[in-house]
C-alpha positions as CSV (number, residue, x, y, z in Angstrom):
1,X,163.1,32.8,169.9
2,X,163.0,35.3,172.7
3,X,163.4,39.0,172.1
4,X,166.4,40.5,173.9
5,X,166.0,43.8,175.5
6,X,168.7,46.2,176.7
7,X,168.0,48.4,179.6
8,X,167.0,51.2,177.2
9,X,164.5,49.1,175.3
10,X,161.3,49.1,177.4
11,X,157.7,48.5,176.7
12,X,155.9,51.6,175.7
13,X,152.8,52.8,177.6
14,X,150.7,55.9,177.8
15,X,148.2,57.2,180.4
16,X,145.7,60.1,180.2
17,X,146.3,63.1,182.4
18,X,143.2,62.3,184.4
19,X,140.8,59.3,184.5
20,X,137.3,60.4,185.6
21,X,135.3,58.1,187.8
22,X,132.5,58.1,185.2
23,X,133.1,57.2,181.6
24,X,135.6,59.8,180.5
25,X,139.3,60.5,180.3
26,X,141.1,63.8,179.9
27,X,144.3,64.5,178.0
28,X,145.6,68.0,177.9
29,X,148.1,69.2,175.3
30,X,149.7,72.7,174.9
31,X,151.2,73.1,171.5
32,X,150.9,75.1,168.3
33,X,150.3,72.0,166.0
34,X,149.0,68.8,167.4
35,X,149.9,65.6,165.5
36,X,148.6,62.1,165.8
37,X,151.0,60.7,168.4
38,X,151.3,57.2,169.8
39,X,149.7,58.4,173.1
40,X,146.6,59.8,171.4
41,X,146.3,56.8,169.1
42,X,146.7,54.3,172.0
43,X,144.3,56.1,174.3
44,X,141.7,56.5,171.6
45,X,141.7,52.8,170.8
46,X,141.5,51.9,174.5
47,X,138.7,54.4,175.1
48,X,136.7,52.9,172.2
49,X,137.1,49.4,173.6
50,X,135.9,50.6,177.0
51,X,133.3,52.9,175.6
52,X,134.8,55.8,177.4
53,X,135.1,59.3,176.0
54,X,138.6,60.7,175.6
55,X,138.6,64.5,175.8
56,X,141.6,66.3,174.2
57,X,142.0,69.7,175.7
58,X,144.0,72.0,173.6
59,X,144.5,75.8,173.2
60,X,142.4,77.8,170.8
61,X,145.4,78.6,168.6
62,X,146.4,75.0,168.2
63,X,146.1,73.5,164.7
64,X,145.3,69.9,164.1
65,X,147.4,67.9,161.6
66,X,145.6,66.3,158.6
67,X,146.3,62.8,159.9
68,X,144.8,63.7,163.3
69,X,141.7,65.2,161.6
70,X,141.1,62.0,159.6
71,X,141.6,59.9,162.8
72,X,139.1,62.0,164.7
73,X,136.5,61.7,162.0
74,X,136.8,57.9,162.3
75,X,136.7,57.7,166.1
76,X,133.6,58.9,167.7
77,X,134.8,58.4,171.3
78,X,137.4,61.2,171.0
79,X,136.3,64.8,171.5
80,X,138.4,67.9,171.1
81,X,137.8,70.8,173.5
82,X,139.5,74.2,172.8
83,X,140.3,76.4,175.7
84,X,142.6,79.4,176.5
């Protein structure tokens, strides 16, 4: 059985804001509360497979959701950097 797609149903993908030439990726977010999104989850899993470091750059005032905190504790290849 084949899945039928309409023109609105497309395959989801996500990319980091910048892929460094070394072993790291950068994803910048500007929000008051950061939740565990599909993009963060997908990029963290891919970074772990490739042994690359995913750096999440967020403002100092940004709060992390409890789900995201638990996820970050389990994934050592994701680093949170707080900047203004």
